[in-house]
Structure formats: structure tokens, C-alpha cells
N, C-alpha and C positions, 0 to 999 in steps of 0.2 A: 498509635492507634487513632482513627479518624474520631471526630468529636461527636457526630451523629451516629445513631445505631446502624449497623450494617443491615441491608435487606436480608430477609430470610429466603430460603429456597423457594417458597410459595411466592413471596414477593417477586423474585426474579422471573418465575414461570409466568407471573401475572404481566411481566414486561411485554410479552408476546401480543398481549391484547392493548394495554395502556400505551405502549410506545409504537403501537403498529402505524404504517404509513400505507397499508393496502387501501387502495381506492382514491388516496389523496389527490394523486395527479392522474386519476382516471383508471378504469379497469384494465386498459391495455398498456399501462406504463411499465417499462422495463429499466428505466434510468433511476428510479428511486431518488435519493436524496441529491443526485446530481442535478436535479431539477432546480434545486435552491441556488445553484450558480447562474445567476441571471446575467444579462448584458451589464447591469450596473455594477454587480459584484466583480465582473471582469475588469471593468473600467477602473473600480477601486484597487484591484490588484495591480493593474498598471501603474497607479499613482504610488503604490509602495515601494517601486523602483526608484531609489534616491541616489545610488552610487554606481549602478551599472555594473555590480559584481555578481557573478554567477559562481555557484558551487553544486557539486553533485551530492544527491542524497542516496546514492545507491552503491553497493558493493560491486567490485570487479568479480565476474564469474570465473572461478578458477578452472585451469585446463591442466590435467584431465579430471580433476577430482569431481567436479559438479557438471561436466560437460562431455557427451559423447561427440568426437570431432573426427572427421576424415578430411584431410587437407590435400588437394591436388595442387602441385606446383609444376608448370610447364615453362622453362626459360625461353624457349622458342616455339611459339604457337604453330608454326608451319610444319613442326616435325612431330606434332602429336598425331596419334592413330586416328585415322579418318581424314586427315588434313587434305589428302589427294582428291577427296570428293568435294571439296569446297570449291567456290569460285577462285579464279586466278588471282583476284585482288586479295584473296585471304592468304595463300600460301606463297605469293611472290613477295609479300614483305616479311622479311626474315629477322626483324629487329625487335619484335614485340613478343612478349610472353605474358603469363597470368598465373595467378593462384586464385583457387576457390575453395569452399568449404561446404561440407554436409554436416549439419549440427543435429544433435539430438539432446534435448534437456527436460528435466522434471522440475519445475520451478516452484511448485508448492512445497511447504517444509519450512525448516529453520535456518536457512542460510542464504537463498538468492533473494534479492530485492524484487518483489512482485507485487501486482495488484490483484485482489480478489473481486470478482463480479458477483452480483447476487446469487447466480446459479450455482456457486461453489458449495453451497450447504443446504441441506433439507432439514426441516422439523416436522416430525410425523408426517414425512412423506410430501411435505409441501415446499415450495420455493416462495420467494417474494411475490407479493400480489396473489397469493393462493394457487399458484400454478402447480401441476402435479410433477413429481420427480420422473414421471414417464416421459416427459418432454426431452429428457436427456438419453441419448442412446449411444451406444459403443461405436455405431458406424458413423454418424453424423455430428455427435457432440450435442450440445444444447440448443434447442429451438427457442429457448426463453431466457431473457436477461443475461445473455453471454457478454463477453467483453466487447464485442463490436456494438453494444449499446453506448460505448464511449468512443466511438470512431472518430469523433471530432476533436479528442483530447480533452484533457481537464486542465483548465487554466483558471486559477482562482488565487485569492489571498491565502497564504500559508502563514501559520502561527506556530512557532516553536515554544513549547512549554518545557523547561528544563528542570525536571523535578529532582534529578541528581544534585544540581546546583542548589535547589532550595533546601534539600535535606544536608548540604554541606558534605558530600560524599563522592567519591570518584565514580561509583556506581551503585545501583541498587542490588542487594543480594538476590539470587535465585529464590524465587517464592515470595518475594515483597511485592505487595500490591500497591497501586496509586489510586488514590481516592480523590473525590471532588474537592476536599480541602486543599490538597496539594495542588490542583489546577488553579484554584483561585488564589493561592498564595503565590504561585509562579506568575500568574497575571499581575498581582499587586507589585511584586518586586521588579518585574521586567517592564511595568509600564504599558501594558497591552491588554486589549480585552478581546475575547472571541466574538465573532459577530456571524449572522446568519450568512450561509454559503462559504464560510471559511473552511479550509483544511487544517486540522490540529495535528501537529507532529509531536509525540511524546518521545522525550529523551530520558531513559533510565540509566544511561551511561554504559550499557552493555557493549555498544560499538568501541568504547575504549578499552574495555576488558578483552574484546575480540582482537583489536589491533595488537594488544600487548601479548596475549597468549594464543591467539587463534580460536576459532570456533568451538564451542563446547557442545558436543552432541548429547542433549539432555531434553527431557520433557519438563523439567523444573526451571521456571523462568520468572523474571520480573515482568510486569506490565500492567495493563488497566484492570481495575477490579470492576466487577459487574455494577457496582454502585455508581459508576460514572455514566452509565447508560442515560438515566433520566436527565442528566446534566447536559450531555451531548445533544439530546433530543430538544431539550428547552432552549439551547443556544442556536439551534438550526444549523448544526454542523454538517457539511456535505461530504467530507472525507476525513478519516482518521488513519494515522500511521504511527509506527513505532519502531524502535531500534531492536525489537524483539518481534515474535510472531503475535503480538497484540495482548492476549490473555495472560494475566498471571496464572501460573501453574505450581501448585494445585489451585484450582479455582475457588476452594472453600465450599463446594456444594456436591454432595455425593452423587447427585443424579443428573449434573449438567456439566459436561466436560469442558466446554469452551462457551461460556454464556456471552461473551463480548462477540465472538465469532457469530454464533447462532442468532441472537437477537438482532445483531446490526444487520446481517445479510438477509435473513428471513423475514423478520417483522419490519425493520426500519428501511430496508434497501440501501443501508449505508455502506459504502464501498470502503475496502481496507487495503493500506499499504503496509505489507509485511517486510520485516527485516531490513529496515533503512539503515543506512550509516550516516548518522546525524553529527559526527564529530566535527567536521568542517563547518557545517552549518551553525553549530553552537558556537564554535570559535570566531566565525565572521560575525555572528550577532552580537556576541559580547564585545569584540572589537569595535564595532560600529555603533553599539548602543541601540540596535534596532532588532526587535524580536519578530516582526512581521516582514513579508517579501511577497513577491510573485512566485507561485509555485506552478510549474508545468509538468504534466505527466502525459505521455503519449504511448498508450498501450499499442502493441502490434495488433493489427486487424486480423487475428487468427479466427476464422469462422468458427462458431460454436464452442469456444473454449470458455472455461471458467476463470480465465485470468491471463496475465501475460507478465513475462518479465519486463521490468522497466527501469529507467534511470531518471528519477525525479530530479528537476533542476530547481533550485531556489535562487532568485535574482534579487538582490537588494538594491 
């Protein structure tokens, strides 16, 4: 158990006010904590590259389990239907063929590595910076704080905090929370300190369990406890990720299902990287004795969407 008392439900509800970034970067701001990633922060991230080694922090999307896929394969393009209506240059060359795909994917949930933009969650019908949920429509998606607010990509210093290693276990059990004391102990043992503008990646070890046994469809999971939210705010963290969907479940609060999601996205404008695979990152960090790195996340510019599947890249 953590040394300090856990926040009560009223305390956590109070975070919507005490940790709010509404208006901090202007009333029209849609980027939230990504504003903390300044040019100087990106330059510092570049200096974190000491070995030139890159690893993925994302899971492969399984086919067909997680992806609707229709593949077209045409060994000779000149023989495809309609080729006779194409210019001669097209059907005279009979040596080339092609394949292509039509994909359908539901990336929110507990398996696919993806980023949540602030419009993903509402609280009392409001999104980040006080905008109404009515700005999200079935026809056009979100007109506010969609993933395209990060169209230039997210490049910053990443810090991996390996709490499973701190607790000397292969993985945290489902339902185990991570507390500020765990984060600070990981910093101490790893010789690294979270700075403003950083992305903090939390390893609970679930990635190892998933590699060994496959994904476990359950709403009970290890993850950030709500008590970490003031710590993340005070440190000026720009982005958080985890090898689970972030929130410890059950959250410990009867009337707040996902306090980390809700307070982060709605009040703080703090973007989330769900379902990372942090095993290769942790192995590389331990091998090199380096727990910070340049992190690059490039969401697909889907207009009006509440996030995007991503493949975060850590470069040491």
C-alpha cells in the first residue's frame, strides 16, 4: 500500500477543477498538454539518442481477429476488369501486378495500440476546454480536439518507468494500482527524472503476460491509480502511455469508472497511449542502462476522429 493516504472520491472529483488546464493555452486551444512539448523539449529528446537503436512500442494488429480486411491481388494488372478502358501504356505493360486492401478497424479498447485525443471522453457533457459534446456528430466526427490536433506528430523525450521491475515481479496482477511512490522509486532506481514535456510510459508487465498467454479479455487490469494524476500534473507530463488501457480496474471509486481517462482527457487535455507493448523497450533500456529516449508518435490524420492506431517508436 502507498505511504500517503489515497484520495477520496470527492478528492478525485475535485481534480476536474484543481488539475484543469482549461484556458491555460487559450480558450481556443485543442492540443492540451502537447503544448508542453516545445522546441527545446524536442531538442532535448534528440540528445537522448545515444546509441541509434530504435524499438517499437506497439502491438501488431492481428488479422483477422482485430481487423476487417478485404485484399485484392492482381498478378497481371493488364488483365483486370476495366483494363481495356485504360491508356495503352497501362495495358501494354503486362509484367506488373499489384495487391491492395480495404481495411476496417475499431482501435479503441483493450488490445490495439492507439492514441486517445481529448475529444474521446466527455464529463457532464463537456470535453477539454469546456466544449460541448454536441460538437461530435455521427456524420463528421468531432469538430473539436480531434486527433488532427496532433497532425505534426508527437516527438518528445520518453521515460519508461518499470514498476513491475521495481516490485520485483514479472507483472502486476489484474486490479493492482500504480501509485506516485512507485513512480518515484522507479526514477530513483533507474537514475532518471521526469521533466516537463516528457512522455511517461508505464510498464506493469502485462505485455510479458500477453506475449506468453495471449490477450486476456477482461475489464480487470493493472494500471495508473487516480492518485498519480496530481503527480503527472506537477511534473508537466505531456503524454502518458501504459501496457494496459491506463486505468487500474476496478478504479476504487464507485462513481468514477475511469478517473485517469476522464481527468486526463477532459480536465488536463493530457493525451493517452493505450495498450503499448513495452517489453522490447524495457529490455533495451536495461541492456543499455538508459531509461530515457526519443519517442516518436505519428497519428494518422483521420479527420474528426477521437484517436488513431499508432506504432510508437523509442530511439535510444
